[in-house]
Structures are given as structure tokens and as C-alpha cells.
C-alpha positions as CSV (number, residue, x, y, z in Angstrom):
1,M,8.1,57.4,-2.4
2,I,6.4,55.8,0.7
3,L,4.1,53.9,-1.6
4,F,7.0,52.7,-3.7
5,K,8.8,51.4,-0.6
6,K,5.7,49.7,0.6
7,W,5.3,47.8,-2.7
8,M,9.0,46.9,-2.8
9,L,8.7,45.5,0.7
10,I,5.6,43.5,-0.3
11,L,7.5,42.2,-3.4
12,I,10.5,41.2,-1.3
13,V,8.3,39.3,1.2
14,V,6.4,37.5,-1.5
15,M,9.7,36.5,-3.3
16,G,11.1,35.3,0.1
17,V,8.1,33.2,0.8
18,T,8.1,31.8,-2.7
19,V,11.8,30.8,-2.5
20,G,11.3,29.3,0.9
21,Y,8.3,27.3,-0.4
22,I,10.2,26.0,-3.4
23,Y,13.1,24.9,-1.3
24,W,10.7,23.1,1.2
25,E,8.7,21.5,-1.6
26,N,11.7,20.2,-3.5
27,S,13.2,18.7,-0.4
28,R,10.3,16.5,0.7
29,V,9.1,13.2,-0.6
30,V,5.5,12.3,-1.2
31,L,4.1,8.7,-1.5
32,T,1.5,8.5,-4.2
33,E,-0.6,5.4,-4.3
34,E,-2.7,4.0,-7.1
35,T,-4.7,0.8,-7.6
36,I,-4.3,-0.8,-11.0
37,F,-7.3,-2.9,-12.0
38,I,-6.5,-5.8,-14.3
39,E,-9.5,-7.7,-15.7
40,E,-7.9,-11.2,-15.7
41,L,-5.5,-10.8,-12.8
42,P,-4.8,-14.2,-11.2
43,E,-5.7,-14.6,-7.6
44,E,-2.0,-15.2,-6.8
45,F,-1.1,-11.6,-7.7
46,E,-4.1,-9.9,-6.0
47,G,-2.6,-7.1,-4.0
48,F,0.8,-7.3,-5.6
49,K,2.6,-4.0,-4.9
50,I,5.1,-2.3,-7.2
51,L,7.1,0.7,-5.9
52,Q,8.3,3.0,-8.7
53,I,11.3,5.2,-8.4
54,T,12.1,7.5,-11.3
55,D,13.9,10.7,-12.5
56,L,16.2,11.2,-9.5
57,H,18.5,13.4,-11.7
58,G,21.2,13.1,-9.1
59,K,19.2,14.9,-6.5
60,M,20.1,14.5,-2.8
61,F,17.5,14.2,-0.1
62,G,19.6,14.8,3.0
63,S,22.9,13.2,4.0
64,E,23.3,9.8,2.3
65,Q,19.8,10.2,0.9
66,R,18.3,9.7,4.4
67,R,14.9,11.3,3.8
68,L,14.4,9.3,0.6
69,V,15.7,6.1,2.0
70,D,13.4,6.4,5.0
71,A,10.4,7.2,2.8
72,I,11.0,4.0,0.8
73,N,11.9,1.8,3.7
74,D,8.6,2.7,5.3
75,V,6.7,1.1,2.4
76,S,5.9,-2.6,2.0
77,Y,6.2,-3.7,-1.6
78,D,6.8,-6.9,-3.7
79,A,8.9,-5.3,-6.4
80,I,10.8,-2.1,-6.9
81,V,11.3,-0.6,-10.4
82,F,13.6,2.2,-11.3
83,T,12.5,3.8,-14.6
84,G,15.4,5.9,-15.6
85,D,17.1,9.3,-15.4
86,M,18.9,8.5,-12.2
87,L,21.9,10.6,-13.1
88,K,21.8,14.4,-13.4
89,D,22.4,14.5,-17.1
90,D,24.0,12.5,-19.9
91,T,27.5,13.7,-19.1
92,S,27.3,13.1,-15.3
93,T,29.8,10.7,-13.6
94,D,28.5,11.5,-10.1
95,Y,27.0,8.1,-9.2
96,A,26.9,8.8,-5.4
97,P,23.2,10.0,-5.2
98,T,22.0,6.7,-6.8
99,Y,24.4,4.4,-5.1
100,Q,23.8,5.9,-1.6
101,L,20.0,5.4,-2.2
102,L,20.5,1.8,-3.2
103,E,22.8,1.1,-0.3
104,G,20.2,2.3,2.2
105,L,17.3,0.3,1.0
106,S,16.1,-2.7,3.1
107,N,14.1,-4.5,0.4
108,L,15.7,-5.1,-2.9
109,D,13.7,-8.2,-3.8
110,N,12.7,-8.1,-7.5
111,A,14.6,-4.8,-8.1
112,L,14.7,-3.8,-11.7
113,F,16.1,-0.9,-13.7
114,V,15.6,0.5,-17.2
115,T,17.7,3.4,-18.5
116,G,16.5,6.9,-19.3
117,N,17.9,9.6,-21.5
118,T,20.5,10.8,-18.8
119,D,21.7,7.2,-18.0
120,P,24.4,5.3,-19.9
121,H,23.3,2.3,-21.9
122,H,23.7,-1.0,-20.3
123,F,26.7,-1.8,-22.4
124,E,29.7,0.3,-23.4
125,P,30.5,0.5,-27.1
126,V,33.5,-1.7,-27.8
127,T,35.2,-2.6,-31.1
128,K,35.4,-6.3,-30.4
129,R,32.4,-8.7,-30.3
130,T,32.3,-8.8,-26.5
131,V,29.9,-7.5,-23.9
132,K,31.2,-5.0,-21.3
133,K,28.7,-3.4,-19.0
134,D,29.0,0.3,-18.3
135,D,30.6,1.2,-15.0
136,F,27.4,2.8,-13.7
137,I,25.4,-0.3,-14.5
138,E,28.0,-2.5,-12.9
139,G,27.7,-0.5,-9.8
140,M,23.9,-0.9,-9.7
141,I,24.3,-4.7,-10.2
142,E,26.8,-4.8,-7.3
143,R,24.1,-3.1,-5.1
144,G,21.4,-5.6,-5.9
145,I,19.7,-4.1,-9.0
146,E,19.0,-6.1,-12.2
147,P,19.1,-4.2,-15.5
148,L,16.0,-5.2,-17.5
149,D,17.1,-5.9,-21.0
150,S,14.5,-8.6,-21.9
151,I,12.2,-10.1,-19.4
152,Y,12.0,-10.8,-15.6
153,T,9.6,-13.4,-14.3
154,I,7.9,-13.8,-11.0
155,S,6.1,-17.1,-10.5
156,R,3.3,-17.7,-8.0
157,G,1.5,-21.0,-8.2
158,E,0.5,-21.7,-11.8
159,S,0.6,-18.0,-12.7
160,K,3.5,-15.7,-13.8
161,L,4.0,-12.0,-13.8
162,F,6.4,-10.8,-16.6
163,F,8.2,-7.5,-16.5
164,T,9.6,-6.6,-20.0
165,E,11.7,-3.8,-21.4
166,F,9.3,-2.1,-23.7
167,E,11.4,-1.5,-26.8
168,I,12.7,-5.1,-27.1
169,S,9.2,-6.4,-26.5
170,L,8.2,-4.8,-29.8
171,L,10.4,-7.2,-31.7
172,D,9.5,-10.7,-32.9
173,P,12.0,-13.0,-31.0
174,E,11.7,-15.9,-33.4
175,E,12.3,-13.6,-36.4
176,E,15.3,-12.0,-34.6
177,L,16.8,-15.4,-33.9
178,E,16.4,-16.3,-37.5
179,H,18.2,-13.1,-38.5
180,L,21.0,-14.0,-36.1
181,K,21.5,-17.4,-37.6
182,A,21.4,-16.0,-41.1
183,G,23.7,-13.1,-40.3
184,T,21.1,-10.4,-41.1
185,G,18.8,-8.1,-39.1
186,A,19.8,-7.9,-35.4
187,N,23.1,-9.6,-36.3
188,Q,24.2,-6.2,-37.5
189,Q,24.7,-5.4,-33.8
190,A,27.1,-8.3,-33.4
191,D,30.1,-6.1,-34.0
192,I,29.2,-4.4,-30.7
193,L,27.3,-7.0,-28.7
194,D,28.2,-10.6,-28.4
195,R,26.1,-12.8,-30.6
196,D,25.6,-15.3,-27.8
197,Y,24.2,-12.6,-25.6
198,L,21.7,-11.5,-28.3
199,T,20.7,-15.1,-28.9
200,E,20.1,-15.7,-25.2
201,L,18.1,-12.4,-25.0
202,F,15.7,-13.3,-27.8
203,Q,15.4,-16.8,-26.5
204,D,14.2,-15.3,-23.2
205,M,11.7,-13.2,-25.1
206,T,10.0,-16.2,-26.7
207,E,8.4,-16.8,-23.3
208,L,6.1,-13.9,-24.0
209,D,4.8,-15.7,-27.1
210,N,3.7,-18.6,-24.8
211,M,1.9,-16.6,-22.1
212,S,-1.3,-18.1,-20.7
213,D,-4.5,-16.3,-19.7
214,D,-3.3,-16.5,-16.1
215,D,-0.1,-14.5,-16.8
216,V,0.4,-10.8,-16.4
217,L,2.6,-8.6,-18.6
218,I,4.0,-5.3,-17.4
219,S,6.2,-3.1,-19.6
220,L,8.9,-0.9,-18.1
221,Y,10.2,2.1,-20.0
222,H,11.4,5.6,-19.3
223,Y,9.0,7.2,-21.8
224,P,5.2,7.4,-21.7
225,L,3.4,6.2,-24.8
226,V,1.3,9.0,-26.3
227,D,-1.8,8.1,-28.2
228,Q,-0.2,8.9,-31.6
229,R,2.7,6.6,-30.9
230,I,0.4,3.7,-30.0
231,D,-1.6,4.4,-33.2
232,Y,1.6,4.3,-35.2
233,Y,2.6,1.0,-33.7
234,Q,-0.8,-0.5,-34.3
235,Q,-0.6,0.4,-38.0
236,D,3.0,-0.9,-38.5
237,P,3.0,-4.6,-39.3
238,S,6.7,-4.9,-38.4
239,V,5.9,-3.9,-34.8
240,N,4.9,-6.6,-32.3
241,L,2.8,-4.4,-30.0
242,R,1.8,-6.8,-27.2
243,D,-1.2,-7.0,-24.8
244,Y,0.4,-5.2,-21.9
245,D,-1.6,-5.2,-18.7
246,L,0.3,-2.1,-17.6
247,H,3.0,0.3,-18.9
248,I,5.1,2.1,-16.3
249,A,7.1,5.2,-17.2
250,G,8.4,8.6,-16.0
251,H,10.3,11.3,-18.0
252,Y,7.7,14.1,-18.0
253,H,8.3,15.2,-14.3
254,G,4.6,16.1,-14.3
255,G,5.5,19.2,-16.3
256,Q,8.1,20.1,-13.5
257,I,6.6,23.6,-13.0
258,R,2.9,23.5,-12.7
259,L,0.6,26.5,-12.4
260,P,-2.7,26.8,-10.5
261,F,-5.8,26.0,-12.6
262,I,-3.6,25.2,-15.6
263,G,-1.3,22.4,-14.7
264,A,1.8,21.6,-16.8
265,L,2.8,24.1,-19.4
266,I,5.2,21.8,-21.2
267,V,6.4,18.2,-21.2
268,P,9.4,16.8,-23.3
269,E,7.4,14.9,-25.9
270,A,8.3,15.0,-29.6
271,Y,5.1,13.3,-30.6
272,Y,3.0,16.3,-29.5
273,D,2.5,19.4,-31.5
274,N,5.0,22.1,-30.5
275,Y,7.1,19.4,-28.8
276,G,4.9,19.2,-25.8
277,L,3.9,22.8,-25.2
278,F,0.4,22.9,-23.5
279,P,0.0,19.2,-23.4
280,P,-3.3,17.4,-22.7
281,Q,-3.4,17.5,-18.9
282,D,-4.9,14.0,-18.7
283,R,-1.7,12.7,-20.4
284,V,0.9,14.2,-18.1
285,M,0.9,12.2,-14.9
286,G,-0.9,9.4,-13.1
287,L,-3.0,6.6,-14.7
288,W,-4.7,6.6,-18.1
289,E,-5.8,4.1,-20.7
290,Y,-5.7,4.2,-24.5
291,D,-6.6,1.5,-26.9
292,G,-6.6,-1.1,-24.2
293,I,-3.2,-0.2,-22.8
294,Q,-3.1,1.1,-19.2
295,Q,-0.1,3.2,-18.3
296,Y,1.1,4.9,-15.2
297,V,3.4,7.9,-15.4
298,S,5.2,9.1,-12.3
299,T,6.2,12.7,-11.9
300,G,9.5,11.5,-10.3
301,L,11.9,12.9,-7.8
302,G,14.2,15.4,-9.4
303,A,14.3,18.2,-11.9
304,S,16.1,18.9,-15.2
305,D,17.4,22.3,-16.1
306,P,17.3,23.0,-19.8
307,I,16.9,26.6,-18.7
308,K,19.4,27.1,-15.9
309,F,17.4,29.1,-13.5
310,L,14.4,26.9,-13.8
311,G,15.9,23.7,-12.5
312,F,13.3,23.1,-9.8
313,R,9.8,21.9,-9.3
314,F,6.8,24.1,-8.4
315,L,3.5,22.9,-7.1
316,N,4.8,19.5,-7.9
317,P,6.5,17.7,-5.0
318,P,8.9,14.9,-5.6
319,E,7.1,11.6,-5.4
320,I,7.6,7.8,-5.2
321,N,4.7,5.7,-6.4
322,L,3.1,2.5,-5.0
323,L,1.0,0.6,-7.5
324,T,-1.3,-2.1,-6.2
325,L,-2.6,-4.7,-8.6
326,S,-6.2,-5.8,-8.2
327,K,-8.7,-7.8,-10.3
328,K,-11.3,-5.6,-12.0
């Protein structure tokens, strides 16, 4: 009986320490820095800094997001990109965690947003051929964020840095404009989205077809590009896979719960066998390159809870990411 009580006491202490550690780890914010080497980077963009914020999932870091706001405001950056899953889940209408974060930031120059699987689409479905932005997106715009639905250009000297939304960049803009004029292809969306808006969008995208060697192309997307997906795009003649200098994504949470000497047990990825169970550990977080495409995947800030009692991170602190461009 004495031995049993001893082991029960040890178990209780271990559980208490573990719970305390999980609470502490999930409450802090880590700044992860990475240098991205680009072979033909123009001198004007040497040292250009991009701060990535992703996968907040409605999490609060103190009153009015004070810990997260302070962590971001302590960083110097040239652009800030939000790569999706800001809301807790796809049914959430609690916008306060995102809005309080944005309202506290001191630098919103070149602030861009792409949606994730928990965020509403940029536009609400409507029956008439008009464009009405979703309320959440309107709130982000009012707070200084630009939804990226085509391209965003930063010019320095004779050089340009283009941010593009990944999925639309796969389309041929000239071809889509022809479809719009002919009433085919992309024009099938015109019952939902205004045709003038689509025309303007694809006209913007034609700039990517006229990029010079002094220009930089960065793709923003919520989802990482696994090797199999890149192979599929390379083999599909209808897909216009571009020469991206960098692809920035989130979504995986670094596996969310990581184990010592093992890493991530699972990531949400349909392209992998067993839907991401026991993924290749060099394709879960951080920087990697495949077939000439560099991509950086952040582990993000929050946690999802497909299994209710596992809605936390373990050995995987919330992070924001500072990416510095440099010539190779």
C-alpha cells in the first residue's frame, strides 16, 4: 500500500508539472528567424524582411493580445504577411482575437492576408453579379490589411518584388481574359463575382508574365506544397507553375504535438500516405527546397482540436517568423 501511494504521488507530481509546462509553453511567443538566399536577388531587396503570422486559431495571448502585440512590435520588418487560419474554426464569428492583434500593431506597411481553411472566403456568395466582401475580411481591411487575391507589388529602383496568391498564379491570365470575353471558362463564376472584378484581377496578373530578371516572386498560401503536388503541377500542361523565389505557408502547426527524438506524429496533408501520419520530418516546418522551389512553413501560433482534449501544442511553442532575403 505504501509503495502504491508513493507511485500515485509521483504520478500526480509528473502530471502537474506536465500540465504546468503545457500552459506555459502555449502562452509564450517565440521569434524564429531564417535567412532566405535567392540567387538573383536585386541589390535593392538585400536584407528585405518579411514577418509571417499564421494559424492564430482565435488564441489570446493576454489581455487585448498584449504579449503577441509586444513580440511583433519589437521586430523591424518591411512587410507582414498573415497566411491564414486566424479564426478558431470555420464556424467561428469571434473576430476579436484577430482584430485586437491588428489594432495593436505599430507597423502595417505592406500588410497582406491570404485565407486558410478556418477563415471565410474574401467574398460572400451572392445571387446577383456583384461583389460583397465577407464581414470578417471587411474588418481586416478597415484595420489596415490587404487581402491578397492577385498580386501586390513593392518597387525599389528598377526592381520589383511581387507577392502573389498561389492558386490564382497557376492560371494563365491571358487565357482567362479570353474566356471572360467569350463567356466561357472563368466567366462561369460571373454569376457570383462581378465580371469587371475578374477582368481587373487577371489584368493585374499579366504583370507576372512580364517580370524581368531583377524582379522577385513570392507566393503566399495557407498550405505547404508537398513534393507530389509539385510533380503533379509540373506534369499538367494546363497549370502555369511559375518560377517562385519563395513560397510561404502554414497549416501544419509543426505537427502541433511533437515527441522527443521523433518530431511530428501527424500533419493534415491529403497528399501524403495515411493523410499525413508519420510525415517526413524535413517537410513539416522551416525551410526546404524541391525542384527549384524554396518554401518556408511556419508552425504558427495556435492549435486546432480535431480531438477535443488534444487542442494544445507540446514541445512546439507558438512562433512568429522573420524571413530575411539575401543574395546567394
